Structure formats: C-alpha cells, structure tokens
Backbone bond lengths (Angstrom), bond angles and torsions (degrees), N, CA, C in turn:
res aa  C-N    CA-C-N  psi(-1)  N-CA   C-N-CA  omega(-1)  CA-C   N-CA-C  phi
1 M - - - 1.451 - - 1.457 111.06 -
2 R 1.342 118.93 128.74 1.423 127.92 179.26 1.513 107.87 -92.94
3 Y 1.439 111.60 130.32 1.390 118.21 -179.79 1.574 109.89 -108.74
4 S 1.361 114.56 155.17 1.431 121.64 -174.40 1.467 111.87 -68.88
5 R 1.252 123.18 166.48 1.464 122.63 179.36 1.571 109.76 -69.02
6 E 1.273 116.26 -31.35 1.470 119.60 179.49 1.504 111.41 -64.66
7 H 1.393 113.48 -41.48 1.433 120.90 -176.10 1.608 103.24 -65.15
8 K 1.366 118.47 -49.78 1.387 119.52 179.04 1.525 115.21 -53.91
9 L 1.253 113.92 -46.07 1.532 118.85 179.02 1.529 109.60 -63.44
10 E 1.341 122.25 -37.21 1.413 119.09 -179.67 1.570 108.86 -77.42
11 T 1.211 121.18 -27.36 1.545 123.00 170.10 1.514 110.64 -66.72
12 H 1.271 113.20 -45.05 1.458 113.84 -179.86 1.516 112.81 -61.60
13 A 1.413 113.73 -46.22 1.492 117.26 174.61 1.454 115.63 -55.24
14 R 1.421 113.90 -42.94 1.445 119.92 175.84 1.560 114.94 -56.46
15 I 1.355 114.00 -47.56 1.537 116.99 179.40 1.598 107.73 -59.49
16 V 1.435 111.96 -48.68 1.439 111.93 -178.05 1.545 114.10 -55.63
17 K 1.266 116.74 -45.18 1.444 122.03 -175.72 1.450 109.48 -61.90
18 K 1.429 121.54 -48.26 1.370 127.10 -178.89 1.435 110.23 -61.20
19 A 1.320 117.98 -46.57 1.419 122.65 179.51 1.456 115.43 -63.94
20 S 1.352 119.38 -32.98 1.380 125.76 174.88 1.522 112.89 -60.21
21 V 1.374 115.67 -43.96 1.520 120.43 175.60 1.504 111.80 -67.30
22 R 1.319 117.41 -41.63 1.468 119.81 -172.28 1.533 109.29 -75.35
23 L 1.276 119.01 -38.42 1.427 119.67 178.62 1.499 115.04 -66.52
24 R 1.383 117.10 -29.60 1.464 123.50 173.73 1.595 105.19 -69.11
25 E 1.271 113.21 -44.30 1.535 113.43 -173.51 1.538 111.57 -72.49
26 K 1.282 120.64 -37.49 1.468 128.36 -172.87 1.598 120.67 -103.00
27 G 1.444 109.92 -19.13 1.427 117.63 -173.40 1.447 110.90 88.27
28 A 1.358 111.33 155.23 1.416 118.07 -177.23 1.510 120.72 -52.59
29 H 1.348 115.97 -31.30 1.346 119.55 -179.68 1.647 111.86 -116.20
30 G 1.280 110.23 18.75 1.554 117.43 177.41 1.494 114.00 -92.28
31 I 1.370 117.24 -0.98 1.469 116.48 -176.79 1.510 101.02 -149.19
32 G 1.389 111.77 140.15 1.416 118.17 174.80 1.600 120.68 -93.30
33 V 1.268 114.86 173.88 1.585 117.19 177.98 1.455 108.24 -58.04
34 A 1.345 123.65 -51.63 1.511 124.28 179.81 1.522 110.73 -45.45
35 D 1.333 117.58 -49.08 1.545 122.29 -171.96 1.503 104.31 -75.39
36 L 1.205 125.15 -35.54 1.502 125.50 176.91 1.470 111.59 -61.71
37 M 1.323 115.94 -46.98 1.432 118.30 178.35 1.547 113.28 -68.89
38 K 1.254 115.66 -36.29 1.511 121.65 173.96 1.371 113.66 -58.11
39 D 1.368 115.78 -40.58 1.487 121.30 178.12 1.547 109.09 -63.95
40 A 1.237 118.04 -31.75 1.540 120.98 -178.57 1.571 109.96 -91.14
41 G 1.339 117.32 5.50 1.349 124.24 171.80 1.588 109.63 72.06
42 L 1.381 114.18 37.49 1.529 117.87 174.62 1.520 107.00 -136.56
43 T 1.262 112.71 167.38 1.469 127.69 -176.75 1.563 110.47 -79.30
44 H 1.334 112.07 148.13 1.534 113.53 177.69 1.705 108.96 -62.15
45 G 1.267 112.70 -27.89 1.417 110.86 179.36 1.498 117.69 -64.35
46 G 1.287 117.68 -21.10 1.399 122.62 -177.89 1.522 118.06 -83.68
47 F 1.364 110.69 -0.83 1.525 118.13 -170.45 1.357 108.27 -65.42
48 Y 1.362 127.92 -42.64 1.423 130.76 -169.80 1.524 111.33 -78.34
49 A 1.360 116.91 -5.03 1.423 121.74 176.68 1.571 105.86 -82.32
50 H 1.267 118.64 -14.09 1.381 118.83 -178.59 1.655 115.19 -119.47
51 F 1.288 108.71 -19.45 1.517 114.80 -171.72 1.473 111.44 -140.87
52 D 1.276 121.07 136.44 1.428 123.72 176.33 1.603 117.63 -72.76
53 S 1.383 109.13 -22.10 1.498 115.75 179.18 1.478 112.92 -164.76
54 R 1.205 119.33 169.45 1.515 117.96 178.10 1.497 111.15 -69.39
55 E 1.204 116.23 -31.50 1.494 126.88 171.96 1.512 110.47 -48.90
56 A 1.436 113.22 -54.68 1.437 122.50 178.94 1.582 115.68 -53.94
57 L 1.406 111.39 -37.84 1.332 117.44 175.98 1.543 113.75 -71.51
58 V 1.345 115.94 -49.02 1.346 122.14 174.09 1.560 113.46 -48.34
59 I 1.236 117.55 -49.59 1.575 123.85 -176.67 1.492 105.92 -62.85
60 E 1.398 121.20 -39.45 1.474 121.84 -172.80 1.564 105.04 -77.11
61 A 1.305 117.96 -36.59 1.398 118.43 -178.02 1.591 109.87 -67.94
62 F 1.376 119.12 -42.57 1.478 124.71 176.98 1.531 103.61 -60.10
63 A 1.348 121.67 -49.64 1.523 116.21 -175.58 1.425 111.96 -59.73
64 H 1.382 115.13 -40.40 1.519 120.23 -172.97 1.592 105.58 -60.74
65 A 1.332 114.89 -39.21 1.520 116.78 -173.45 1.596 106.58 -73.20
66 M 1.196 117.77 -42.15 1.460 115.41 -175.53 1.607 109.43 -80.22
67 D 1.274 119.94 -24.77 1.474 120.25 166.40 1.457 108.12 -59.56
68 R 1.293 117.82 -46.28 1.443 121.66 -178.11 1.509 110.65 -56.94
69 S 1.339 118.98 -50.84 1.351 120.96 -179.02 1.578 119.80 -60.30
70 T 1.302 105.80 -36.83 1.511 119.67 174.95 1.559 107.66 -60.36
71 E 1.308 113.32 -51.38 1.524 119.05 -164.83 1.609 98.32 -71.50
72 R 1.287 123.02 -42.81 1.503 123.67 177.89 1.511 111.52 -55.34
73 W 1.213 116.90 -45.58 1.547 120.44 178.15 1.596 107.59 -65.64
74 R 1.323 118.33 -34.47 1.437 123.03 -175.17 1.589 104.89 -67.44
75 K 1.319 113.87 -45.97 1.494 119.54 -177.96 1.553 108.22 -66.87
76 L 1.284 121.79 -45.06 1.286 128.44 -178.97 1.686 106.75 -54.59
77 A 1.292 114.67 -47.13 1.355 120.79 -176.20 1.523 115.65 -67.44
78 E 1.327 112.64 -29.29 1.438 118.45 178.05 1.516 107.34 -75.18
79 Q 1.261 121.76 -22.24 1.469 118.92 -177.71 1.508 111.02 -91.09
80 T 1.249 120.31 -5.29 1.449 130.95 -172.26 1.453 114.19 -112.63
81 P 1.436 114.88 144.26 1.533 116.62 176.97 1.538 104.70 -62.65
82 P 1.407 116.48 148.15 1.422 121.84 169.84 1.397 122.41 -34.69
83 Q 1.352 119.89 -55.03 1.480 126.81 -175.37 1.550 109.11 -69.18
84 K 1.209 119.77 -16.75 1.620 120.38 -176.35 1.348 108.79 -103.00
85 R 1.404 127.84 -5.95 1.454 123.96 -164.60 1.560 111.90 -68.09
86 L 1.250 116.36 -43.50 1.397 121.83 179.34 1.399 113.50 -59.35
87 A 1.358 117.08 -51.21 1.500 121.35 176.53 1.461 113.87 -58.46
88 S 1.441 116.98 -37.35 1.453 119.00 176.43 1.511 110.58 -63.71
89 I 1.304 125.81 -42.75 1.340 127.55 176.77 1.400 115.74 -60.59
90 V 1.390 114.36 -45.36 1.546 116.53 -179.23 1.509 108.39 -65.86
91 N 1.348 115.16 -49.60 1.508 119.65 -178.20 1.527 112.64 -55.25
92 S 1.322 116.27 -35.66 1.454 117.78 175.77 1.550 117.82 -77.31
93 Y 1.325 115.05 -20.90 1.390 120.50 -172.41 1.635 105.72 -88.00
94 L 1.366 120.80 -38.72 1.423 119.12 -173.67 1.483 107.13 -105.53
95 T 1.352 109.41 78.61 1.466 117.02 179.86 1.488 108.52 -135.77
96 P 1.360 116.20 152.97 1.439 120.95 174.33 1.543 112.86 -50.05
97 V 1.205 121.73 -38.60 1.382 128.06 178.22 1.532 112.50 -55.09
98 H 1.332 112.89 -47.86 1.487 116.44 -179.95 1.590 109.68 -75.26
99 R 1.332 113.08 -36.59 1.488 114.16 175.18 1.424 117.65 -58.21
100 D 1.406 117.00 -35.12 1.454 124.49 -171.31 1.546 111.99 -93.56
101 D 1.266 116.74 2.73 1.429 119.36 178.14 1.590 119.02 -141.39
102 P 1.406 109.25 64.04 1.438 116.48 -171.56 1.567 114.35 -63.35
103 G 1.451 117.84 -16.79 1.364 119.29 -179.96 1.540 114.45 -71.66
104 H 1.370 115.64 -20.05 1.521 121.32 178.11 1.492 113.32 -116.95
105 G 1.364 112.13 9.85 1.512 115.69 179.53 1.481 119.46 -104.37
106 C 1.188 120.87 -166.11 1.537 124.82 175.19 1.358 115.02 -50.26
107 A 1.284 120.18 131.34 1.525 127.59 -179.09 1.663 109.30 -74.01
108 V 1.288 119.95 -25.92 1.525 118.23 -168.62 1.470 108.59 -71.07
109 P 1.365 116.54 -53.20 1.578 112.88 177.49 1.373 118.74 -59.69
110 T 1.446 121.87 -28.85 1.390 127.78 176.59 1.492 116.60 -72.21
111 L 1.413 108.72 -44.47 1.545 115.20 -167.82 1.398 112.49 -117.15
112 G 1.344 123.43 -6.07 1.466 123.28 -168.11 1.562 110.47 -60.47
113 A 1.229 117.26 -43.68 1.469 115.87 -178.80 1.400 115.01 -63.92
114 E 1.364 119.89 -35.59 1.363 125.26 170.43 1.408 122.04 -60.85
115 I 1.464 111.61 -42.43 1.506 122.81 179.40 1.471 104.35 -62.37
116 A 1.337 120.91 -36.13 1.491 116.29 -173.71 1.511 113.98 -63.78
117 R 1.463 115.50 -14.89 1.378 119.42 -176.70 1.567 109.59 -105.75
118 E 1.356 116.40 6.10 1.437 119.18 178.69 1.460 112.92 -80.23
119 S 1.391 117.39 -175.27 1.426 124.71 171.49 1.538 112.49 -56.92
120 P 1.406 121.42 160.17 1.355 123.72 168.90 1.558 114.01 -61.36
121 K 1.315 115.69 -29.82 1.410 121.10 178.25 1.584 110.04 -63.21
122 T 1.322 114.38 -47.49 1.517 119.64 -175.42 1.436 107.22 -72.78
123 R 1.367 121.49 -39.83 1.425 118.74 178.32 1.479 119.49 -66.64
124 K 1.466 114.18 -33.35 1.362 118.41 171.26 1.573 114.32 -60.87
125 A 1.302 114.21 -40.85 1.494 118.29 -177.38 1.411 107.06 -67.69
126 F 1.491 121.45 -41.97 1.335 123.22 -176.88 1.663 111.05 -66.13
127 A 1.347 111.67 -39.77 1.452 117.62 179.69 1.507 111.48 -63.38
128 A 1.372 122.09 -40.83 1.371 123.46 170.45 1.471 116.81 -52.73
129 K 1.286 119.97 -49.70 1.390 125.50 177.02 1.572 111.94 -63.71
130 L 1.233 116.81 -38.18 1.520 123.57 174.58 1.615 110.53 -59.52
131 E 1.273 114.61 -44.03 1.438 119.91 -179.45 1.468 108.18 -68.38
132 Q 1.367 124.10 -37.16 1.411 122.74 175.11 1.615 112.18 -65.82
133 M 1.200 115.67 -37.52 1.561 119.23 172.53 1.581 106.44 -58.08
134 I 1.330 115.14 -53.10 1.517 119.32 -173.53 1.605 104.84 -60.30
135 D 1.293 122.84 -41.65 1.507 120.75 -176.81 1.566 108.88 -71.89
136 M 1.301 117.55 -34.44 1.467 116.56 179.05 1.558 108.68 -64.85
137 L 1.514 115.95 -46.34 1.421 119.22 176.22 1.488 114.90 -57.44
138 A 1.227 116.60 -40.05 1.531 124.07 -179.68 1.534 105.71 -68.41
139 E 1.207 129.03 -23.65 1.436 129.10 177.57 1.641 108.91 -70.33
140 Q 1.285 113.33 -18.13 1.428 117.98 -173.16 1.485 113.98 -92.99
141 I 1.479 113.59 -2.20 1.425 119.50 -170.67 1.565 98.73 -104.07
142 P 1.305 118.23 104.07 1.441 126.85 -178.63 1.551 116.36 -75.41
143 D 1.400 115.34 146.01 1.476 114.40 173.59 1.618 115.26 68.69
144 V 1.332 116.40 22.21 1.525 118.20 179.97 1.480 100.40 -134.97
145 P 1.492 112.91 134.86 1.393 120.46 175.90 1.585 116.21 -55.72
146 R 1.318 122.37 138.88 1.421 122.27 -168.90 1.499 113.93 -46.29
147 K 1.366 116.23 -48.42 1.455 116.33 -177.28 1.527 111.02 -55.67
148 A 1.299 115.71 -48.51 1.452 124.35 -178.38 1.487 108.64 -59.59
149 A 1.399 117.67 -47.02 1.366 125.33 -176.25 1.608 111.28 -59.41
150 R 1.329 111.79 -37.37 1.466 119.98 -174.58 1.531 112.81 -69.64
151 K 1.455 106.30 -38.76 1.460 114.57 177.93 1.562 110.22 -66.86
152 Q 1.276 115.43 -38.24 1.467 123.54 179.11 1.508 108.88 -64.70
153 A 1.265 118.99 -41.22 1.351 125.90 -178.78 1.495 116.00 -65.86
154 M 1.442 113.69 -35.26 1.335 117.29 171.38 1.525 118.42 -68.88
155 A 1.313 114.35 -33.12 1.506 121.83 169.83 1.487 113.99 -65.28
156 I 1.373 116.80 -43.54 1.434 123.46 173.50 1.520 112.52 -57.60
157 L 1.230 115.76 -53.42 1.482 121.57 -177.45 1.507 108.86 -59.55
158 S 1.298 116.30 -46.26 1.402 117.99 -179.74 1.508 116.37 -60.49
159 T 1.219 113.49 -41.53 1.565 124.78 175.00 1.429 107.04 -60.87
160 M 1.345 121.71 -49.16 1.533 125.13 -171.42 1.497 103.00 -63.28
161 M 1.442 115.15 -56.77 1.404 112.87 -174.42 1.459 120.18 -63.50
162 G 1.337 119.85 -34.19 1.377 128.96 173.98 1.575 110.35 -60.77
163 A 1.354 120.64 -43.75 1.374 121.85 174.69 1.416 115.62 -67.68
164 L 1.344 115.33 -32.14 1.605 113.37 178.33 1.646 107.50 -73.57
165 V 1.263 117.60 -39.50 1.522 116.74 173.20 1.515 112.62 -52.17
166 M 1.361 110.91 -50.34 1.485 115.20 -172.29 1.596 107.80 -66.52
167 A 1.405 114.06 -34.95 1.417 115.55 -174.95 1.663 106.76 -70.82
168 R 1.337 118.05 -32.67 1.364 119.05 -175.32 1.620 106.40 -74.25
169 I 1.309 117.88 -36.46 1.508 121.13 172.06 1.482 111.45 -54.68
170 A 1.390 115.16 -44.30 1.525 117.98 -176.18 1.579 109.29 -82.11
171 G 1.349 120.69 -3.15 1.416 119.00 169.82 1.597 110.01 75.12
172 S 1.282 115.01 -172.69 1.513 125.56 178.56 1.425 111.12 -78.10
173 S 1.313 120.96 84.66 1.460 118.99 -176.02 1.576 106.32 -155.88
174 D 1.360 115.51 171.27 1.440 117.83 178.39 1.593 112.00 -62.26
175 F 1.403 113.36 -35.83 1.569 110.20 177.72 1.586 109.37 -62.31
176 S 1.350 119.52 -38.70 1.412 122.86 178.79 1.489 111.50 -65.80
177 D 1.350 121.04 -41.52 1.444 121.98 178.46 1.567 108.48 -66.33
178 D 1.338 114.96 -34.00 1.599 115.43 -179.41 1.477 106.55 -69.52
179 I 1.366 125.01 -33.97 1.379 126.00 -178.25 1.687 110.08 -65.88
180 L 1.351 109.01 -42.61 1.508 108.13 175.11 1.397 111.12 -66.69
181 G 1.342 122.21 -35.84 1.425 117.01 -178.06 1.565 110.48 -72.88
182 A 1.393 120.97 -25.42 1.341 120.03 179.97 1.514 108.37 -77.36
183 G 1.230 118.56 -23.57 1.454 120.35 174.96 1.623 108.84 -74.07
184 R 1.242 117.95 -44.91 1.358 117.31 176.73 1.496 114.02 -60.83
185 E 1.330 119.20 -41.89 1.376 121.28 173.57 1.461 120.80 -65.87
186 A 1.306 115.22 -29.57 1.397 123.91 174.61 1.525 111.23 -67.01
187 V 1.261 114.23 -38.55 1.581 120.43 -177.20 1.555 109.63 -79.39
188 L 1.318 109.28 -45.68 1.612 112.41 -172.33 1.492 114.55 -92.70
189 G 1.373 111.12 -18.36 1.470 117.60 179.09 1.526 117.18 75.89
190 R 1.454 110.23 23.66 1.486 118.34 174.47 1.416 109.33 -155.46
191 A 1.301 115.11 164.87 1.439 117.21 177.45 1.562 118.17 -72.73
192 T 1.326 121.26 123.26 1.412 124.13 -173.89 1.576 100.34 -126.46
193 S 1.351 110.50 178.10 1.553 116.54 -175.61 1.435 117.80 -133.77
194 P 1.307 122.52 156.21 1.323 123.70 171.65 1.557 122.01 -71.30
195 K 1.312 116.24 169.18 1.393 120.07 -173.92 1.547 113.29 -85.53
196 A 1.264 115.56 -51.20 1.491 115.86 -164.97 1.511 110.07 -121.71
197 G 1.283 112.75 -165.29 1.476 120.43 -177.54 1.469 115.71 82.28
198 K 1.290 114.36 -155.13 1.444 120.49 -175.43 1.609 107.41 -68.15
199 P 1.281 118.21 166.30 1.401 123.56 -179.91 1.560 108.67 -66.00
200 R 1.297 114.94 142.18 1.561 116.81 178.14 1.540 103.78 -126.15
201 A 1.312 113.40 165.25 1.428 121.78 -177.18 1.583 109.65 -68.41
202 R 1.238 113.40 -25.26 1.621 114.36 -173.39 1.553 110.80 -100.95
203 K 1.224 113.69 171.76 1.548 119.38 -177.24 1.490 107.64 -73.29
204 A 1.362 113.98 145.32 1.492 122.62 -179.12 1.541 105.22 -77.05
205 A 1.432 108.88 149.38 1.483 118.26 170.54 1.420 109.85 -90.05
206 P 1.467 120.50 176.01 1.429 121.81 -179.01 1.454 110.96 -76.09
207 S 1.263 117.46 170.27 1.485 126.43 177.36 1.533 108.62 -59.69
208 A 1.381 115.23 153.45 1.518 122.27 -164.32 1.523 109.15 -92.92
209 P 1.383 116.29 110.64 1.367 119.38 157.45 1.607 115.21 -94.05
210 H 1.290 115.33 97.36 1.308 123.05 -162.44 1.472 113.43 -64.01
C-alpha cells in the first residue's frame, strides 16, 4: 500500500516524538531501534523508510526534545513580566515534577554525558541546540549587554542542569528537594521553592515547563 506524503510526514513525526521520550527515559543506548519503532506502533522493517540510520533518528529525537524545552521557556516568558521571566524559568525547571519525569523533561541532564561520547555529527547537532537554549535564556536577562547576558545564561544553565542531575541521583527525598532549592537560590540569589510533593514551608513555584 502506498501512503500519501502527509501520512509519511505524520508517521515520521510520531516516531521522533516517541523516540524523544524513550531516549530520555532509557538513555541513548538503553533502547534499540526495534523497541523505538514498536513504541510508535510500527515494525522494525519500516525504519529505513524514514531514517538513513539510527544516528539520524537519535539526532532528530534530541533536537525535538531541546526544541520543546526552548519553546516552553519562550511561552512562559511571554506570559510573564520582563523582570520576572528568568526567575519563572528557573523556578519551573528546578522542581520535583521535572526531576521525577525525565522522559518529558530537558534532554541535556538526561543525555548530555552520553552525547559527549557520540560521533562529531551528533555532538555538533546537540551543541547547536544547546546554543539556541543559551541564547533564548540570555534574552530573558534584562539591562545587560548581549555578550555578558550570554555568559550569564551559560552559567545559569550549567547550574540548573547540574542541580537537576544531582537531585535525580538523590531521588525523591528531602535531600533531593534541598538540592533543587540550593540550585534555585544559587541562580536567583534568594530562597525559592519547589512546585510539587509534600507541603513545604516556602511558597510553591509554577508548574514545570522543562
């Protein structure tokens, strides 16, 4: 049976979306092509009708995840007064909700270490998306020259992602929550609070657009 171009594009997008979630859950080498295709409701044999190689799918899946994060940040910023945009993004990122759902969260903390060991082509694609995230975050830092804002954004992103990795290592615990809080405070310079979980003494942050 021959399918329309629209059908093929929709199928391609579904594979990428499903793979994006599964790769973040299981790691770049934690799941094979057959399983990725099964998740998308397709047979292993249909893979090469959509992708030249597994690497091609991995690159697209990573790009999809990072684009989603950047778009969520952008939408959150549009709904927030300029002076509060950075804090809103940070408070939504460093939450128990994000910590406990890596499959739908930021791709860098879940896959960054693995990407560093991938091919130059994969690393280059990942780095380009990382740079877009940095530039978007820099736009949320008001009254600072672009070059300085970009450096600040790099430091902020590094702190956020490092805190999230440490919090995941610690699991769902008071210690883990404290790591998230320390990350927020390190970036914003004041005490902030998590979104979900058990009641805390401090005010809750908004839901997490990772």
